[in-house]
VOBA-1610 file (N, C-alpha, C; in pm, whole numbers, padded with zeros to 5 digits, always signed):
BEGIN
Met-01715+05754+05755Met-01645+05647+05687Met-01496+05677+05679Phe-01464+05801+05647Phe-01324+05842+05637Phe-01255+05827+05773Gln-01322+05866+05882Gln-01267+05855+06017Gln-01244+05707+06052Arg-01339+05623+06013Arg-01327+05479+06040Arg-01205+05421+05969Gly-01180+05468+05848Gly-01063+05423+05772Gly-00934+05462+05842Lys-00930+05582+05900Lys-00812+05625+05975Lys-00790+05537+06097Glu-00899+05501+06166Glu-00889+05415+06284Glu-00834+05278+06247Ile-00880+05224+06135Ile-00834+05093+06091Ile-00685+05100+06057Ala-00643+05204+05988Ala-00500+05220+05954Ala-00417+05233+06081Ala-00465+05308+06179Ala-00391+05323+06306Ala-00384+05190+06380Thr-00490+05112+06375Thr-00491+04981+06439Thr-00390+04889+06371Gln-00386+04889+06238Gln-00289+04806+06165Gln-00146+04845+06202Glu-00120+04975+06211Glu+00014+05022+06246Glu+00048+04978+06389His-00048+04988+06480His-00026+04945+06619His+00003+04796+06626Leu-00074+04717+06550Leu-00052+04572+06551Leu+00088+04538+06502Gly+00131+04607+06398Gly+00266+04583+06346Gly+00372+04622+06448Gln+00351+04732+06519Gln+00447+04777+06620Gln+00454+04680+06737Glu+00347+04608+06763Glu+00343+04513+06874Glu+00451+04406+06861Tyr+00490+04376+06740Tyr+00586+04269+06715Tyr+00730+04318+06702Leu+00751+04447+06685Leu+00885+04499+06660Leu+00973+04496+06785Cys+01097+04454+06766Cys+01196+04450+06874Cys+01297+04561+06854Glu+01385+04577+06953Glu+01487+04683+06946Glu+01580+04666+06827Asp+01606+04544+06786Asp+01699+04519+06675Asp+01636+04542+06537Gly+01509+04587+06534Gly+01443+04617+06408Gly+01370+04500+06346Lys+01376+04383+06409Lys+01306+04266+06356Lys+01170+04254+06424Ala+01076+04202+06348Ala+00944+04171+06404Ala+00951+04028+06456Gln+00915+04010+06581Gln+00925+03877+06642Gln+00788+03818+06664Ile+00773+03695+06618Ile+00651+03619+06642Ile+00686+03511+06744Asp+00621+03517+06859Asp+00646+03419+06965Asp+00549+03303+06949Ile+00604+03182+06956Ile+00525+03060+06946Ile+00551+02980+07072Phe+00451+02973+07157Phe+00467+02905+07286Phe+00429+02759+07274Leu+00517+02674+07319Leu+00493+02530+07317Leu+00482+02482+07462Ser+00362+02445+07503Ser+00347+02391+07638Ser+00392+02245+07642Asp+00394+02183+07526Asp+00440+02044+07514Asp+00507+02029+07378Lys+00619+01959+07374Lys+00694+01943+07250Lys+00612+01873+07141Ser+00514+01793+07181Ser+00433+01719+07084Ser+00343+01812+07003Glu+00320+01935+07050Glu+00237+02030+06976Glu+00305+02077+06847Leu+00435+02062+06842Leu+00513+02115+06731Leu+00497+02035+06602Phe+00491+01904+06612Phe+00489+01819+06492Phe+00351+01762+06465Asn+00322+01742+06338Asn+00198+01679+06296Asn+00209+01530+06329Pro+00121+01478+06416Pro+00134+01338+06456Pro+00105+01239+06343Leu+00047+01285+06234Leu+00014+01197+06123Leu+00128+01184+06022Thr+00237+01257+06042Thr+00350+01250+05948Thr+00469+01181+06014Val+00544+01106+05933Val+00661+01033+05984Val+00774+01035+05881Gly+00892+01000+05926Gly+01007+00984+05837Gly+01040+01108+05757Gln+01067+01087+05627Gln+01101+01197+05537Gln+00984+01294+05518Gln+00861+01246+05542Gln+00744+01329+05524Gln+00701+01400+05653Arg+00779+01385+05756Arg+00748+01450+05884Arg+00736+01601+05862Asp+00635+01659+05924Asp+00610+01801+05904Asp+00560+01863+06034Leu+00559+01994+06037Leu+00508+02066+06152Leu+00356+02058+06157Ser+00303+02083+06272Ser+00159+02085+06290Ser+00097+02197+06207Pro-00017+02173+06144Pro-00084+02280+06069Pro-00113+02402+06155Ser-00135+02382+06284Ser-00163+02497+06372Ser-00042+02588+06385Val+00079+02535+06371Val+00200+02618+06375Val+00204+02708+06252Tyr+00181+02649+06134Tyr+00179+02728+06011Tyr+00067+02832+06014Gln-00048+02792+06066Gln-00162+02883+06072Gln-00130+03002+06163Leu-00070+02977+06277Leu-00033+03085+06368Leu+00068+03179+06302Ile+00169+03124+06239Ile+00270+03207+06172Ile+00205+03293+06064Asp+00121+03233+05981Asp+00055+03307+05873Asp-00035+03418+05927Glu-00109+03390+06034Glu-00196+03491+06094Glu-00115+03608+06148Lys-00007+03579+06216Lys+00075+03684+06276Lys+00150+03763+06170Met+00200+03695+06067Met+00276+03763+05962Met+00188+03858+05881Tyr+00059+03832+05879Tyr-00034+03917+05806Tyr-00031+04061+05859Thr-00009+04077+05989Thr-00011+04210+06050Thr+00124+04280+06045Ile+00227+04208+06006Ile+00363+04265+06004Ile+00391+04321+05865Ser+00453+04438+05862Ser+00487+04502+05736Ser+00584+04414+05657Leu+00570+04416+05526Leu+00657+04336+05440Leu+00802+04384+05443Lys+00825+04506+05485Lys+00962+04559+05488Lys+01039+04516+05612Asp+00968+04463+05714Asp+01034+04424+05839Asp+01083+04279+05832Pro+01209+04255+05866Pro+01254+04116+05877Pro+01185+04049+05996Val+01165+03919+05986Val+01087+03847+06087Val+01173+03744+06159Arg+01148+03730+06288Arg+01211+03626+06370Arg+01099+03543+06431Leu+01108+03412+06412Leu+01016+03319+06477Leu+01084+03269+06603Cys+01023+03293+06716Cys+01085+03256+06843Cys+00997+03151+06912Phe+01050+03030+06923Phe+00979+02922+06989Phe+01014+02925+07137Leu+00912+02932+07221Leu+00928+02942+07365Leu+00867+02820+07433Gly+00905+02800+07558Gly+00845+02691+07637Gly+00925+02564+07623Lys+00855+02453+07604Lys+00919+02322+07592Lys+00977+02308+07451Ile+01106+02334+07440Ile+01168+02331+07308Ile+01229+02195+07278Pro+01236+02158+07152Pro+01294+02029+07114Pro+01447+02033+07124Asp+01509+01916+07110Asp+01656+01909+07114Asp+01715+01972+06988Ile+01848+01984+06985Ile+01917+02053+06875Ile+01885+01990+06740Gln+01884+01858+06733Gln+01856+01789+06607Gln+01715+01822+06557Glu+01618+01821+06646Glu+01482+01854+06607Glu+01467+02002+06573Gln+01546+02087+06638Gln+01543+02230+06605Gln+01586+02252+06460Glu+01690+02183+06419Glu+01735+02193+06280Glu+01629+02139+06184Ala+01563+02032+06226Ala+01456+01976+06143Ala+01340+02075+06130Val+01307+02144+06239Val+01200+02244+06236Val+01237+02356+06140Lys+01360+02404+06147Lys+01404+02510+06056Lys+01393+02466+05911Glu+01433+02342+05885Glu+01426+02289+05749Glu+01281+02275+05702Met+01193+02229+05791Met+01052+02214+05756Met+00987+02349+05725Leu+01019+02448+05806Leu+00967+02583+05781Leu+01017+02636+05647Gln+01145+02619+05622Gln+01205+02664+05497Gln+01140+02595+05377Arg+01125+02465+05388Arg+01066+02387+05278Arg+00921+02428+05253His+00844+02441+05360His+00703+02479+05348His+00687+02613+05276Tyr+00764+02711+05319Tyr+00748+02843+05259Tyr+00816+02853+05123Met+00914+02771+05095Met+00971+02767+04960Met+00869+02709+04861Tyr+00795+02607+04905Tyr+00687+02555+04820Tyr+00583+02664+04794Leu+00552+02741+04897Leu+00456+02849+04882Leu+00507+02956+04786Val+00636+02990+04795Val+00695+03086+04701Val+00686+03032+04559His+00716+02904+04542His+00707+02842+04409His+00564+02850+04356Asp+00466+02818+04441Asp+00325+02824+04399Asp+00285+02966+04359Lys+00327+03063+04437Lys+00290+03202+04407Lys+00362+03251+04281Thr+00483+03206+04258Thr+00554+03240+04135Thr+00479+03185+04014Glu+00432+03063+04027Glu+00355+03000+03920Glu+00222+03073+03900Asp+00156+03111+04010Asp+00031+03187+04000Asp+00053+03320+03928Leu+00163+03386+03958Leu+00194+03514+03891Leu+00221+03492+03742Arg+00288+03383+03707Arg+00315+03352+03567Arg+00184+03325+03493Ile+00095+03247+03554Ile-00034+03218+03493Ile-00117+03346+03479Asn-00111+03431+03579Asn-00183+03559+03574Asn-00134+03644+03459Arg-00002+03650+03441Arg+00055+03729+03331Arg+00012+03671+03196Leu+00019+03539+03183Leu-00022+03474+03058Leu-00171+03496+03029Lys-00253+03484+03131Lys-00396+03507+03116Lys-00424+03651+03072Thr-00354+03746+03131Thr-00370+03887+03095Thr-00333+03910+02949Ile-00220+03855+02908Ile-00175+03873+02770Ile-00274+03810+02672Cys-00319+03687+02702Cys-00413+03620+02612Cys-00545+03696+02602Leu-00597+03741+02715Leu-00723+03818+02711Leu-00707+03948+02634Ala-00595+04017+02654Ala-00572+04143+02584Ala-00560+04119+02433Leu-00484+04016+02394Leu-00470+03986+02252Leu-00603+03944+02189Phe-00677+03861+02259Phe-00806+03815+02209Phe-00903+03933+02194Gly-00907+04019+02295Gly-00993+04137+02288Gly-00954+04229+02175Thr-00824+04249+02157Thr-00776+04335+02048Thr-00812+04274+01913Leu-00796+04144+01899Leu-00833+04075+01776Leu-00982+04090+01748Leu-01065+04070+01849Leu-01209+04084+01830Leu-01248+04227+01792Leu-01184+04324+01855Leu-01215+04463+01819Leu-01167+04495+01678Ala-01056+04437+01635Ala-01009+04457+01498Ala-01109+04396+01399Ile-01158+04277+01434Ile-01260+04214+01350Ile-01386+04300+01347Tyr-01422+04352+01463Tyr-01540+04440+01472Tyr-01527+04559+01378Phe-01413+04627+01382Phe-01396+04745+01297Phe-01393+04707+01149Ala-01336+04590+01118Ala-01333+04545+00978Ala-01474+04511+00928Ile-01553+04442+01012Ile-01688+04402+00972Ile-01783+04521+00973Glu-01760+04614+01064Glu-01850+04729+01075Glu-01856+04809+00945Met-01747+04813+00874Met-01744+04888+00749Met-01838+04827+00646Thr-01853+04695+00648Thr-01946+04631+00556Thr-02088+04632+00612Ala-02100+04628+00742Ala-02229+04633+00814Ala-02331+04537+00756Ser-02287+04419+00719Ser-02379+04322+00662Ser-02462+04251+00770Arg-02405+04232+00888Arg-02477+04164+00996Arg-02462+04247+01124Pro-02549+04340+01148Pro-02533+04430+01263Pro-02535+04359+01399Val-02613+04252+01414Val-02618+04181+01542Val-02484+04113+01568Phe-02430+04046+01468Phe-02300+03980+01483Phe-02191+04081+01515Val-02196+04196+01449Val-02097+04301+01471Val-02102+04349+01616Glu-02220+04366+01671Glu-02234+04411+01810Glu-02185+04305+01908Val-02212+04178+01880Val-02165+04069+01966Val-02012+04067+01969Val-01950+04081+01853Val-01803+04084+01845Val-01750+04205+01922Ser-01815+04318+01909Ser-01773+04439+01980Ser-01780+04419+02131Ile-01891+04365+02178Ile-01908+04342+02322Ile-01806+04241+02372Ala-01785+04133+02298Ala-01688+04031+02340Ala-01547+04088+02344Gly-01513+04171+02247Gly-01380+04233+02245Gly-01360+04326+02362Cys-01458+04410+02389Cys-01448+04503+02504Cys-01441+04426+02634Phe-01523+04320+02646Phe-01523+04240+02768Phe-01387+04174+02789Ser-01328+04121+02685Ser-01197+04055+02697Ser-01090+04153+02742Ile-01091+04272+02686Ile-00992+04372+02726Ile-01017+04415+02870Trp-01143+04431+02907Trp-01173+04469+03046Trp-01126+04360+03142Glu-01149+04235+03109Glu-01104+04124+03194Glu-00951+04122+03203Ala-00882+04154+03095Ala-00736+04160+03099Ala-00690+04268+03197Val-00754+04382+03193Val-00719+04492+03284Val-00751+04450+03429Asp-00867+04390+03450Asp-00906+04345+03583Asp-00808+04241+03636Thr-00771+04147+03552Thr-00676+04043+03591Thr-00543+04104+03631Trp-00496+04199+03553Trp-00366+04261+03579Trp-00369+04349+03704Leu-00470+04433+03715Leu-00472+04531+03823Leu-00519+04475+03956Leu-00620+04391+03956Leu-00677+04345+04082Leu-00622+04210+04128Glu-00630+04110+04043Glu-00583+03977+04083Glu-00433+03976+04108Arg-00358+04043+04022Arg-00212+04040+04032Arg-00164+04105+04163Lys-00233+04209+04208Lys-00192+04276+04330Lys-00198+04180+04449Lys-00307+04105+04461Lys-00319+04009+04570Lys-00214+03898+04558Leu-00194+03850+04437Leu-00094+03745+04416Leu+00046+03796+04453Lys+00075+03920+04420Lys+00206+03977+04450Lys+00226+03989+04602Val+00123+04032+04673Val+00132+04042+04819Val+00151+03904+04880Asp+00077+03804+04832Asp+00094+03667+04883Asp+00235+03616+04856Tyr+00287+03646+04739Tyr+00423+03608+04703Tyr+00524+03673+04798Leu+00509+03802+04821Leu+00603+03874+04909Leu+00595+03825+05053Cys+00475+03789+05098Cys+00460+03733+05233Cys+00533+03598+05243Ala+00522+03517+05140Ala+00590+03387+05140Ala+00741+03406+05139Val+00790+03503+05061Val+00934+03531+05058Val+00980+03579+05196Gln+00900+03664+05259Gln+00933+03713+05393Gln+00943+03596+05491Ala+00853+03499+05479Ala+00855+03382+05566Ala+00977+03295+05540Val+01017+03282+05414Val+01136+03202+05381Val+01261+03263+05445Leu+01267+03395+05445Leu+01386+03465+05494Leu+01387+03486+05644Cys+01284+03442+05716Cys+01278+03469+05859Cys+01382+03388+05936Glu+01421+03445+06047Glu+01515+03380+06139Glu+01433+03295+06235Val+01483+03177+06269Val+01414+03088+06362Val+01504+03066+06483Val+01451+03097+06601Val+01527+03078+06724Val+01444+02999+06824Phe+01513+02931+06913Phe+01448+02853+07018Phe+01501+02901+07152Thr+01410+02927+07242Thr+01451+02967+07377Thr+01353+02904+07475Gly+01403+02859+07585Gly+01317+02792+07683Gly+01238+02889+07768Asn+01289+03012+07782Asn+01218+03104+07869Asn+01121+03190+07791Ile+01028+03249+07861Ile+00923+03328+07799Ile+00966+03476+07790Asp+01064+03519+07860Asp+01104+03660+07866Asp+01213+03695+07766Asn+01202+03654+07640Asn+01304+03688+07540Asn+01280+03822+07480
//
């Protein structure tokens, strides 16, 4: 099992190196065989957006790239005109800014949930210790004790486990917002 873990770590490192360029940026190449692949055909006007497959490809590729590496999105093949290139950059920026906003809100809710669970658990345990001294209702006292311990455990779980994933998702979205977007017609960039 330990050897398998080393192999997986080496594979992750290799995948990340696959994207690194000489300038220190990780480059994700997006090949367009036809310009129509770039935009979602169901969106128009102010609501015009990129194809979901473009976002999906970017998200899949960015998953393997280290968060410390700056990213360049390089569109190859049939590229749009200058005006559409600017629109693509704006759409990418807007999409990932919304994602950053969502992840910021998720982190805020996670923090609030952790605090509420911890306070509730502490309150229940305080009630438990106060009632235990009188020991008038042993079943009720045990229920309060279990509920208090459970609430505190959930607060710890929320903070340590859920928050870590939310933080990584947030950092990935920030990395995507800060990425450079370039367009080149040739495949040998």
